[in-house]
Structures are given as C-alpha cells and as structure tokens.
C-alpha positions as a Markdown table, in Angstrom:
| # | Residue | x | y | z |
|---|---|---|---|---|
| 1 | Met | 5.1 | -28.0 | -15.4 |
| 2 | Lys | 6.8 | -24.5 | -15.8 |
| 3 | Val | 4.4 | -22.1 | -14.0 |
| 4 | Ser | 1.6 | -22.4 | -11.6 |
| 5 | Val | -0.7 | -19.5 | -11.3 |
| 6 | Leu | -1.7 | -19.4 | -7.4 |
| 7 | Met | -5.1 | -17.4 | -7.2 |
| 8 | Thr | -6.9 | -16.8 | -3.8 |
| 9 | Thr | -10.5 | -15.6 | -3.9 |
| 10 | Tyr | -13.2 | -14.6 | -1.4 |
| 11 | Asn | -16.5 | -13.0 | -2.2 |
| 12 | His | -15.3 | -11.9 | -5.7 |
| 13 | Glu | -18.3 | -12.7 | -7.7 |
| 14 | Asp | -18.2 | -9.4 | -9.4 |
| 15 | Phe | -14.6 | -9.6 | -10.4 |
| 16 | Ile | -13.5 | -13.4 | -10.5 |
| 17 | Arg | -14.3 | -14.0 | -14.3 |
| 18 | Glu | -12.1 | -11.1 | -15.4 |
| 19 | Ser | -9.3 | -12.3 | -13.1 |
| 20 | Ile | -9.4 | -15.9 | -14.5 |
| 21 | Asp | -9.7 | -14.9 | -18.1 |
| 22 | Ser | -6.6 | -12.8 | -17.7 |
| 23 | Val | -4.8 | -15.9 | -16.8 |
| 24 | Leu | -6.4 | -18.0 | -19.6 |
| 25 | Met | -5.4 | -15.6 | -22.1 |
| 26 | Gln | -1.7 | -16.0 | -21.6 |
| 27 | Arg | 0.4 | -17.0 | -24.6 |
| 28 | Thr | 3.3 | -18.9 | -23.7 |
| 29 | Asn | 5.8 | -21.7 | -25.1 |
| 30 | Phe | 5.3 | -23.7 | -21.9 |
| 31 | Lys | 2.6 | -25.3 | -20.0 |
| 32 | Tyr | 1.0 | -23.6 | -16.9 |
| 33 | Glu | -1.7 | -24.5 | -14.5 |
| 34 | Leu | -4.2 | -22.2 | -12.5 |
| 35 | Val | -4.7 | -23.3 | -8.9 |
| 36 | Ile | -7.5 | -21.4 | -7.4 |
| 37 | Cys | -8.1 | -21.5 | -3.6 |
| 38 | Glu | -11.9 | -20.5 | -3.0 |
| 39 | Asp | -12.1 | -19.2 | 0.8 |
| 40 | Tyr | -15.7 | -20.4 | 1.4 |
| 41 | Ser | -17.4 | -17.2 | 0.1 |
| 42 | Asp | -20.8 | -16.0 | 0.9 |
| 43 | Asp | -21.7 | -15.1 | -2.7 |
| 44 | Asn | -21.6 | -16.8 | -6.1 |
| 45 | Thr | -17.6 | -17.1 | -6.3 |
| 46 | Arg | -17.5 | -20.8 | -5.6 |
| 47 | Ala | -20.1 | -21.6 | -8.4 |
| 48 | Ile | -18.2 | -19.4 | -10.9 |
| 49 | Val | -14.7 | -21.1 | -10.1 |
| 50 | Lys | -16.4 | -24.6 | -10.4 |
| 51 | Glu | -18.1 | -23.7 | -13.8 |
| 52 | Tyr | -14.5 | -22.7 | -15.1 |
| 53 | Lys | -13.1 | -25.7 | -13.7 |
| 54 | Leu | -15.6 | -27.8 | -15.8 |
| 55 | Arg | -14.6 | -25.8 | -18.8 |
| 56 | Tyr | -10.8 | -26.0 | -18.5 |
| 57 | Pro | -10.2 | -29.3 | -16.6 |
| 58 | Asp | -6.7 | -29.6 | -17.9 |
| 59 | Ile | -5.4 | -26.3 | -16.6 |
| 60 | Ile | -7.6 | -25.3 | -13.4 |
| 61 | Lys | -7.2 | -26.8 | -10.0 |
| 62 | Leu | -9.3 | -26.2 | -7.2 |
| 63 | Asn | -8.7 | -25.8 | -3.4 |
| 64 | Leu | -12.3 | -25.4 | -1.9 |
| 65 | Gln | -12.3 | -24.5 | 1.7 |
| 66 | Asp | -14.7 | -26.0 | 4.4 |
| 67 | Tyr | -14.9 | -22.6 | 6.2 |
| 68 | Asn | -13.5 | -19.2 | 5.8 |
| 69 | Thr | -9.8 | -19.0 | 6.9 |
| 70 | Gly | -9.3 | -15.2 | 6.4 |
| 71 | Gly | -6.7 | -15.6 | 3.8 |
| 72 | Lys | -3.7 | -16.6 | 5.8 |
| 73 | Gly | -4.5 | -20.3 | 6.0 |
| 74 | Thr | -5.2 | -20.7 | 2.3 |
| 75 | Phe | -1.6 | -20.2 | 0.9 |
| 76 | Leu | 0.2 | -23.4 | 2.4 |
| 77 | Ser | -2.4 | -25.8 | 1.2 |
| 78 | Thr | -2.7 | -24.2 | -2.3 |
| 79 | Phe | 1.2 | -23.8 | -2.6 |
| 80 | Lys | 1.6 | -27.5 | -2.0 |
| 81 | Met | -0.9 | -28.1 | -4.8 |
| 82 | Cys | 1.3 | -26.2 | -7.4 |
| 83 | Lys | 3.5 | -28.2 | -9.5 |
| 84 | Gly | 5.3 | -25.4 | -11.4 |
| 85 | Glu | 8.9 | -24.4 | -11.1 |
| 86 | Tyr | 7.7 | -20.9 | -10.9 |
| 87 | Ile | 4.6 | -19.4 | -9.2 |
| 88 | Ala | 2.7 | -16.4 | -10.0 |
| 89 | Phe | 0.4 | -14.7 | -7.5 |
| 90 | Leu | -3.1 | -13.2 | -8.4 |
| 91 | Glu | -6.0 | -12.3 | -6.1 |
| 92 | Gly | -9.5 | -12.9 | -7.5 |
| 93 | Asp | -10.2 | -9.0 | -7.6 |
| 94 | Asp | -7.1 | -8.3 | -9.6 |
| 95 | Tyr | -6.3 | -9.1 | -13.3 |
| 96 | Trp | -3.5 | -9.2 | -15.9 |
| 97 | Ile | -3.6 | -7.2 | -19.0 |
| 98 | Asp | -0.5 | -8.3 | -20.9 |
| 99 | Glu | -1.0 | -11.6 | -22.8 |
| 100 | Lys | 2.8 | -12.4 | -22.4 |
| 101 | Lys | 3.2 | -11.6 | -18.7 |
| 102 | Leu | 4.1 | -15.2 | -17.7 |
| 103 | Gln | 6.4 | -15.6 | -20.8 |
| 104 | Lys | 8.2 | -12.5 | -20.0 |
| 105 | Gln | 8.7 | -13.2 | -16.2 |
| 106 | Val | 9.7 | -16.9 | -17.0 |
| 107 | Glu | 12.4 | -15.6 | -19.6 |
| 108 | Phe | 13.8 | -13.2 | -17.0 |
| 109 | Leu | 14.0 | -15.8 | -14.2 |
| 110 | Asp | 15.7 | -18.4 | -16.6 |
| 111 | Lys | 18.3 | -15.9 | -17.6 |
| 112 | Asn | 18.9 | -14.4 | -14.0 |
| 113 | Leu | 19.7 | -17.3 | -11.8 |
| 114 | Asp | 20.6 | -15.1 | -8.9 |
| 115 | Cys | 17.0 | -13.7 | -8.7 |
| 116 | Ser | 14.4 | -15.5 | -6.6 |
| 117 | Phe | 11.5 | -13.4 | -7.8 |
| 118 | Cys | 10.7 | -10.6 | -10.2 |
| 119 | Gly | 7.7 | -8.1 | -10.2 |
| 120 | His | 6.5 | -5.6 | -12.7 |
| 121 | Gly | 4.6 | -2.3 | -13.2 |
| 122 | Tyr | 0.6 | -2.0 | -12.9 |
| 123 | Lys | -2.2 | 0.0 | -13.3 |
| 124 | Arg | -4.4 | 1.3 | -10.2 |
| 125 | Tyr | -8.2 | 1.0 | -10.7 |
| 126 | Tyr | -10.7 | 2.6 | -8.0 |
| 127 | His | -13.7 | 0.5 | -8.5 |
| 128 | Glu | -16.1 | 2.7 | -6.9 |
| 129 | Thr | -15.7 | 5.5 | -9.4 |
| 130 | Gly | -14.4 | 3.4 | -12.3 |
| 131 | Asn | -11.4 | 5.6 | -12.6 |
| 132 | Phe | -7.7 | 4.7 | -13.2 |
| 133 | Leu | -5.6 | 6.5 | -10.7 |
| 134 | Gly | -2.2 | 6.2 | -12.8 |
| 135 | Asn | 0.4 | 3.6 | -13.2 |
| 136 | Ile | 3.1 | 2.4 | -10.9 |
| 137 | Val | 6.0 | 2.0 | -13.1 |
| 138 | His | 9.4 | 0.2 | -11.8 |
| 139 | Glu | 12.7 | 0.8 | -13.5 |
| 140 | Asn | 14.5 | -2.3 | -14.7 |
| 141 | Arg | 16.6 | -3.3 | -11.5 |
| 142 | Lys | 17.7 | -5.9 | -8.9 |
| 143 | Phe | 17.6 | -5.3 | -5.4 |
| 144 | Ser | 18.7 | -7.3 | -2.3 |
| 145 | Leu | 17.2 | -7.7 | 1.2 |
| 146 | Glu | 19.6 | -4.8 | 2.6 |
| 147 | Asp | 18.2 | -2.6 | -0.1 |
| 148 | Phe | 14.6 | -3.6 | 0.8 |
| 149 | Ile | 15.0 | -3.0 | 4.5 |
| 150 | Lys | 16.6 | 0.4 | 3.9 |
| 151 | Glu | 13.8 | 1.5 | 1.6 |
| 152 | Glu | 11.3 | 0.5 | 4.1 |
| 153 | Ala | 13.1 | 2.6 | 6.8 |
| 154 | Lys | 13.2 | 5.7 | 4.7 |
| 155 | Asn | 10.0 | 5.6 | 2.8 |
| 156 | Glu | 6.6 | 4.5 | 4.4 |
| 157 | Ser | 5.5 | 3.5 | 0.9 |
| 158 | Asn | 8.4 | 1.0 | 0.0 |
| 159 | Lys | 9.1 | 1.4 | -3.7 |
| 160 | Leu | 10.8 | -2.1 | -3.6 |
| 161 | Phe | 7.6 | -3.8 | -2.2 |
| 162 | Pro | 6.0 | -5.7 | -5.0 |
| 163 | Arg | 2.3 | -5.9 | -5.3 |
| 164 | Leu | 1.0 | -9.5 | -5.0 |
| 165 | Leu | -0.5 | -9.6 | -8.6 |
| 166 | Thr | 3.0 | -8.8 | -10.1 |
| 167 | Ile | 5.1 | -11.4 | -8.5 |
| 168 | Met | 6.6 | -14.6 | -9.9 |
| 169 | Phe | 9.1 | -16.5 | -7.7 |
| 170 | Arg | 10.9 | -19.8 | -7.7 |
| 171 | Lys | 8.9 | -22.2 | -5.9 |
| 172 | Ser | 12.0 | -23.7 | -4.4 |
| 173 | Ala | 12.8 | -20.5 | -2.5 |
| 174 | Leu | 9.7 | -20.9 | -0.3 |
| 175 | Glu | 9.8 | -24.6 | 0.1 |
| 176 | Asn | 10.4 | -25.7 | 3.8 |
| 177 | His | 10.1 | -21.9 | 5.1 |
| 178 | Pro | 9.4 | -21.3 | 8.7 |
| 179 | Asn | 5.7 | -21.2 | 9.8 |
| 180 | Phe | 4.9 | -17.6 | 10.6 |
| 181 | Asn | 1.1 | -17.7 | 10.0 |
| 182 | Glu | 0.2 | -17.5 | 13.8 |
| 183 | Lys | 2.9 | -14.9 | 14.7 |
| 184 | Val | 2.0 | -12.3 | 12.2 |
| 185 | Pro | -1.6 | -10.8 | 11.1 |
| 186 | Thr | -0.5 | -10.5 | 7.4 |
| 187 | Val | 2.1 | -12.4 | 5.6 |
| 188 | Asp | 2.9 | -10.5 | 2.5 |
| 189 | Met | 6.0 | -8.7 | 3.8 |
| 190 | Met | 7.4 | -11.7 | 5.4 |
| 191 | Arg | 7.1 | -13.8 | 2.2 |
| 192 | Val | 9.1 | -11.1 | 0.2 |
| 193 | Ile | 11.8 | -11.1 | 3.0 |
| 194 | Leu | 11.9 | -15.1 | 2.7 |
| 195 | Leu | 12.5 | -14.7 | -1.0 |
| 196 | Leu | 15.0 | -12.1 | -0.6 |
| 197 | Glu | 17.0 | -14.3 | 1.7 |
| 198 | Lys | 17.3 | -16.9 | -1.2 |
| 199 | Gly | 18.3 | -14.3 | -3.8 |
| 200 | Tyr | 17.8 | -10.9 | -5.3 |
| 201 | Gly | 14.5 | -9.5 | -6.2 |
| 202 | Ala | 13.8 | -7.4 | -9.5 |
| 203 | Phe | 11.5 | -5.4 | -11.3 |
| 204 | Leu | 10.6 | -5.3 | -15.0 |
| 205 | Glu | 9.4 | -1.9 | -16.3 |
| 206 | Asp | 6.5 | -3.4 | -18.1 |
| 207 | Val | 3.0 | -2.5 | -16.9 |
| 208 | Met | 1.3 | -5.8 | -17.0 |
| 209 | Gly | -1.6 | -6.0 | -14.5 |
| 210 | Thr | -4.3 | -4.0 | -12.6 |
| 211 | Tyr | -4.7 | -3.5 | -9.0 |
| 212 | Arg | -8.3 | -3.0 | -8.0 |
| 213 | Ile | -8.8 | -0.5 | -5.1 |
| 214 | Asn | -12.1 | -1.3 | -3.1 |
| 215 | Lys | -13.4 | 0.7 | -0.4 |
| 216 | Asp | -14.3 | -2.1 | 1.7 |
| 217 | Ser | -10.7 | -3.5 | 1.9 |
| 218 | Thr | -8.9 | -3.3 | 5.3 |
| 219 | Thr | -6.5 | -0.6 | 3.9 |
| 220 | Gln | -9.2 | 1.8 | 2.7 |
| 221 | Lys | -11.8 | 1.0 | 5.5 |
| 222 | Asp | -9.8 | 1.1 | 8.7 |
| 223 | Lys | -6.3 | 2.7 | 8.0 |
| 224 | Ile | -5.6 | 2.5 | 11.7 |
| 225 | Lys | -6.2 | -1.2 | 12.0 |
| 226 | Phe | -4.1 | -1.6 | 8.8 |
| 227 | Leu | -1.2 | 0.3 | 10.5 |
| 228 | Glu | -1.5 | -1.6 | 13.7 |
| 229 | Arg | -1.0 | -5.1 | 11.5 |
| 230 | Trp | 2.0 | -3.6 | 9.9 |
| 231 | Ile | 3.6 | -2.4 | 13.2 |
| 232 | Gln | 3.2 | -6.1 | 14.5 |
| 233 | Val | 4.7 | -7.5 | 11.3 |
| 234 | Lys | 7.6 | -5.3 | 11.5 |
| 235 | Gln | 8.2 | -6.0 | 15.2 |
| 236 | Tyr | 8.2 | -9.8 | 14.1 |
| 237 | Ile | 10.8 | -8.9 | 11.5 |
| 238 | Leu | 12.9 | -7.3 | 14.0 |
| 239 | Glu | 13.1 | -10.3 | 16.1 |
| 240 | Tyr | 13.5 | -12.6 | 13.0 |
| 241 | Leu | 16.3 | -10.8 | 10.8 |
| 242 | Pro | 19.8 | -10.5 | 11.9 |
| 243 | Leu | 21.0 | -7.7 | 14.2 |
| 244 | Lys | 22.6 | -5.7 | 11.4 |
| 245 | Tyr | 19.1 | -4.9 | 10.1 |
| 246 | Ser | 17.8 | -3.8 | 13.5 |
| 247 | Glu | 18.4 | -0.1 | 13.2 |
| 248 | Asp | 16.5 | 0.4 | 9.8 |
| 249 | Ile | 13.7 | -1.8 | 10.9 |
| 250 | Gln | 13.4 | 0.0 | 14.2 |
| 251 | Met | 13.2 | 3.3 | 12.2 |
| 252 | Ser | 10.5 | 1.8 | 10.1 |
| 253 | Ile | 8.5 | 0.8 | 13.3 |
| 254 | Glu | 8.8 | 4.2 | 14.6 |
| 255 | Lys | 7.6 | 5.9 | 11.3 |
| 256 | Ser | 4.5 | 3.4 | 11.3 |
| 257 | Ile | 3.7 | 4.4 | 14.7 |
| 258 | Ile | 3.7 | 8.1 | 14.0 |
| 259 | Arg | 1.5 | 7.5 | 10.9 |
| 260 | Lys | -0.9 | 5.6 | 13.2 |
| 261 | Ser | -1.1 | 8.4 | 15.5 |
| 262 | Tyr | -1.8 | 10.8 | 12.6 |
| 263 | Ser | -4.6 | 8.8 | 11.3 |
| 264 | Glu | -6.1 | 8.6 | 14.9 |
| 265 | Phe | -5.9 | 12.3 | 15.0 |
| 266 | Ile | -7.6 | 12.8 | 11.6 |
| 267 | Asp | -10.4 | 10.6 | 13.1 |
| 268 | Arg | -10.8 | 12.8 | 16.0 |
| 269 | Phe | -10.6 | 16.1 | 13.9 |
| 270 | Met | -13.4 | 14.7 | 11.6 |
| 271 | Asp | -15.9 | 14.7 | 14.8 |
| 272 | Pro | -18.6 | 17.2 | 13.9 |
| 273 | Ser | -18.9 | 17.9 | 17.8 |
| 274 | Asn | -15.4 | 19.8 | 18.0 |
| 275 | Ser | -16.1 | 22.5 | 15.4 |
| 276 | His | -17.0 | 25.0 | 18.1 |
| 277 | Asp | -13.8 | 24.1 | 20.2 |
| 278 | Ile | -11.6 | 24.6 | 17.1 |
| 279 | Val | -13.0 | 28.1 | 16.4 |
| 280 | Lys | -13.0 | 29.1 | 20.0 |
| 281 | Tyr | -9.2 | 28.1 | 20.0 |
| 282 | Phe | -8.6 | 30.6 | 17.2 |
| 283 | Lys | -10.4 | 33.2 | 18.8 |
| 284 | Thr | -8.9 | 32.7 | 22.4 |
| 285 | Asn | -5.4 | 33.2 | 20.9 |
| 286 | Asn | -6.4 | 36.0 | 18.4 |
| 287 | Phe | -5.3 | 34.1 | 15.5 |
| 288 | Asn | -7.6 | 35.9 | 12.9 |
| 289 | Asn | -5.3 | 35.7 | 9.8 |
| 290 | Ile | -3.5 | 32.3 | 9.4 |
| 291 | Ala | -1.4 | 30.5 | 6.9 |
| 292 | Ile | -1.7 | 26.6 | 6.4 |
| 293 | Tyr | 1.3 | 24.4 | 5.6 |
| 294 | Gly | 0.3 | 21.4 | 3.7 |
| 295 | Val | -2.8 | 20.8 | 1.3 |
| 296 | Gly | -3.7 | 17.4 | 2.3 |
| 297 | Thr | -6.7 | 15.7 | 4.2 |
| 298 | Leu | -6.1 | 17.7 | 7.3 |
| 299 | Cys | -5.9 | 21.1 | 5.4 |
| 300 | Asn | -9.4 | 20.5 | 3.9 |
| 301 | Leu | -11.0 | 19.5 | 7.1 |
| 302 | Leu | -9.6 | 22.6 | 8.7 |
| 303 | Ile | -11.1 | 24.7 | 6.0 |
| 304 | Lys | -14.5 | 23.3 | 6.5 |
| 305 | Lys | -14.3 | 23.7 | 10.3 |
| 306 | Ile | -13.4 | 27.4 | 10.2 |
| 307 | Glu | -15.6 | 28.3 | 7.3 |
| 308 | Gly | -17.8 | 31.4 | 8.2 |
| 309 | Ser | -16.2 | 32.0 | 11.6 |
| 310 | Gly | -14.2 | 35.1 | 10.7 |
| 311 | Val | -10.8 | 33.5 | 10.7 |
| 312 | Asn | -9.1 | 34.4 | 7.5 |
| 313 | Ile | -6.8 | 31.8 | 5.6 |
| 314 | Leu | -4.3 | 34.1 | 3.7 |
| 315 | His | -1.9 | 31.6 | 2.5 |
| 316 | Phe | -1.1 | 28.0 | 1.7 |
| 317 | Ile | 2.2 | 26.8 | 1.9 |
| 318 | Asp | 3.2 | 23.8 | 0.1 |
| 319 | Lys | 5.8 | 22.3 | -2.4 |
| 320 | Asn | 2.9 | 21.6 | -4.7 |
| 321 | Thr | 0.5 | 24.0 | -6.2 |
| 322 | Arg | -3.4 | 23.5 | -6.0 |
| 323 | Gly | -5.3 | 25.0 | -8.9 |
| 324 | Asp | -8.7 | 24.7 | -7.6 |
| 325 | Asn | -8.4 | 27.3 | -4.7 |
| 326 | Gln | -8.2 | 31.1 | -5.1 |
| 327 | Ile | -6.0 | 31.7 | -1.9 |
| 328 | Asn | -2.5 | 32.7 | -2.3 |
| 329 | Ile | 0.0 | 29.4 | -2.5 |
| 330 | Ile | 3.5 | 29.9 | -1.8 |
| 331 | Glu | 6.2 | 27.5 | -1.7 |
| 332 | Pro | 8.1 | 26.9 | 1.5 |
| 333 | Tyr | 11.4 | 28.8 | 0.6 |
| 334 | Glu | 9.2 | 31.8 | -0.1 |
| 335 | Val | 8.1 | 32.3 | 3.5 |
| 336 | Asp | 9.3 | 35.3 | 5.4 |
| 337 | Asp | 8.0 | 37.8 | 8.0 |
| 338 | Asn | 6.0 | 39.6 | 5.2 |
| 339 | Leu | 3.1 | 37.1 | 5.2 |
| 340 | Asn | 0.9 | 39.4 | 7.5 |
| 341 | Val | -0.5 | 36.4 | 9.5 |
| 342 | Asp | -0.7 | 35.5 | 13.2 |
| 343 | Val | 0.2 | 31.9 | 13.0 |
| 344 | Ile | 1.5 | 29.1 | 10.6 |
| 345 | Ile | -0.4 | 25.9 | 11.1 |
| 346 | Ile | 1.5 | 22.7 | 10.1 |
| 347 | Thr | -1.0 | 19.9 | 9.0 |
| 348 | Pro | 1.5 | 17.1 | 8.4 |
| 349 | Ser | 1.8 | 16.7 | 12.1 |
| 350 | Phe | 4.0 | 13.4 | 11.6 |
| 351 | Asp | 6.8 | 15.7 | 10.3 |
| 352 | Phe | 6.3 | 18.7 | 12.4 |
| 353 | Asn | 9.6 | 19.1 | 14.0 |
| 354 | Asn | 11.4 | 19.0 | 10.6 |
| 355 | Ile | 9.1 | 21.5 | 9.0 |
| 356 | Arg | 9.1 | 23.7 | 12.2 |
| 357 | Glu | 12.9 | 24.0 | 12.1 |
| 358 | Phe | 12.9 | 24.9 | 8.4 |
| 359 | Leu | 10.3 | 27.7 | 8.8 |
| 360 | Lys | 12.0 | 29.1 | 12.0 |
| 361 | Lys | 14.8 | 30.0 | 9.9 |
| 362 | Lys | 12.6 | 31.7 | 7.4 |
| 363 | Thr | 10.5 | 33.7 | 10.0 |
| 364 | Lys | 9.4 | 34.8 | 13.4 |
| 365 | Ile | 5.8 | 34.0 | 12.9 |
| 366 | Lys | 4.3 | 31.8 | 15.5 |
| 367 | Ile | 4.3 | 28.1 | 14.4 |
| 368 | Ile | 2.0 | 25.5 | 15.6 |
| 369 | Ser | 1.0 | 21.9 | 14.8 |
| 370 | Ile | -2.6 | 21.3 | 13.9 |
| 371 | Glu | -2.7 | 18.9 | 16.9 |
| 372 | Asp | -2.2 | 21.9 | 19.3 |
| 373 | Ile | -5.7 | 22.9 | 18.2 |
| 374 | Leu | -7.2 | 20.1 | 19.9 |
| 375 | Ser | -4.8 | 19.4 | 22.8 |
C-alpha cells in the first residue's frame, strides 16, 4: 500500500460526506486506503462513515471509539491501522479540492528522499458566513527544524507550520516516537517537530485543500484557552529539544504570553459596564482630541465606547488604510507635532514599547497604551 489517508472525525455530520468524497475522488497510479477514526460522536457521523464503509469496503477501514477521547487518543490506534508507506492527514470537516493531490505529494516524496513530509497551499472557508477568506499559498521550498523554530520565534503565525489537511509524511518517520500525549494538551506541533528531526519539511505551492473555520472551534471560541494550550506545548518543546534551540523557543513562549495578556485585555475592554469609566478617564485627563494608532479590534471597540461622549478622534495612524471611515488616516512616518491632538493611543499593546519608541522620535505629543485607560 502506497498511501494511507488518516481521517479523524467527531460531530461532523454536516461535513463528513464532502470530506470522504474528496478522498475517494483522488486519481492515482497507486493503491491507497482511507482509515477513519470516529470519536464517538453525538450526531449522525458514525452512521455516515459506516454507510461509506459498506459502499467502499476495499478502500475504507473504520476505527470506532467506545467513548470520546477528545482527539489525542485517536491518533496512535489509527496510525497502527495504516498500512501505507506514506500517510496523509485529513479531518472530517476539511476537504481536498485537487483530484491529484495524493499523486503530486507521492511523486515529490519519492524524488526527495531527504524530506520526511510535505504540505501545500489551501483555501480558508468561514462556515457561518459561507465566505472564502483567501488562500494560503506557500512557495516551493524545503526547511529544517532550525528554520521552523526560528520562524516560530519571530512570527506568532508560523508560516512554516503546515495545516493538518495538507500534510503527507513518511510513516517510518513517526514509528516508535516518544509518547507525549499525556504531557501536552495538543499534539500538532510536536508531530511536526518529530518529523523535522527525521528530515526536511517541504511545501508545494499548489492550493489543494479547504480548511473550514467553525465558530465553535477552540481557536475561535476561546482564544485565551487556545493560547494557554500553545504555551504549555512550547514549554514542553523547550525541555524536549537540545539547548541550541532554547533561546528561540523561549522568545516564542514570551510572545505567546504577551498575546494571551492582550486577548485577556480585549475581554475586559468589551465589558459594557466599563464604558462610563473609559469616558471619565478621557475627561479627567483633558484628552478631548485624540489619535488612535492601529485599526484592529481594540480600535473598533474604543470608537464604540466613546461614541457621543464629546471625545473627538481626529486621526487614525496605521500602515494600512481603512476605506470605510471618513476620519483622516495617516501612516506612522507622517506623525509630527502638527496633529493637533492631546494624546496618541496605541491599541496594539503587545507591541507598545516598539511603537512608542518610534513615535517619540517623531513627536512630543503624549503617548499612552490602551491598557492605561483601564489601569
């Protein structure tokens, strides 16, 4: 068997048919199997995968759980059922859009024996609105474990972190790997690191799958909890990997902690009961005319909080323009003492120090963080 497609599913009755069909449509010059782990769903998912098993008994294998394991416990038992030289991941709410996806990745790995896995580009689909949010496209390239760790340190959204639905890897690269299920709350990053210990990772630039974003996912529903989990994973990685990676991993942990604090502040700022205190802060400090640096989530919240209060927003300062607002927008390099505002409020508080130091070189206007308003 050349390829095993390892699919995990839980409560995916609305999506699982599309996911399975995207595997069955694959055109290859080799045999492949689909091994589905159904994690004791509350909905009709199990009945659907059983139906497909009856229709495609020579292709589909089922690993039916007796209770809900929460995801982590499903991989190892399903992995052992896979007979392929290569394994491709797919979760039951995502799907592939290129009928030659498996063929292309097999051809790449057959030719590039120094690579333990490869990924590819994908579309992002927001299920609740039915809108596509744009494609994530990777350039054709190889990368090492050191490249991956350095990218994680400098960029919270690691461009070298492949989405699960895009990965195909050599089964031999994960055989006999250490059991870390009980040590980390989520295992995706550890699997990538284990694979990179066995060879290079690689990306194909082809866009061959669709990643479905659901409002009920952990990432969307509770960002603070999501960040807490990632901090725990990175702390484990800090202990696991050799000392030469420690500085970059520690930097990544610190950035995640700052992001978590930022998310916690957004939750506090959204509380309707503090609107009076926010307006009082501006009045007490005689901040009648203001400029806001950054046009993200906190900027929009601040606009709503002070609406009708007599506090005037004269400028937005941002590297990007925002066409749906009539207030004057200037780029950071245009800031000077002629803005005619009492204060500049920096909303990306996680990068406050760097932004403040840049602005202090441009103007003597008072500069504060948005977090000062609720301190």
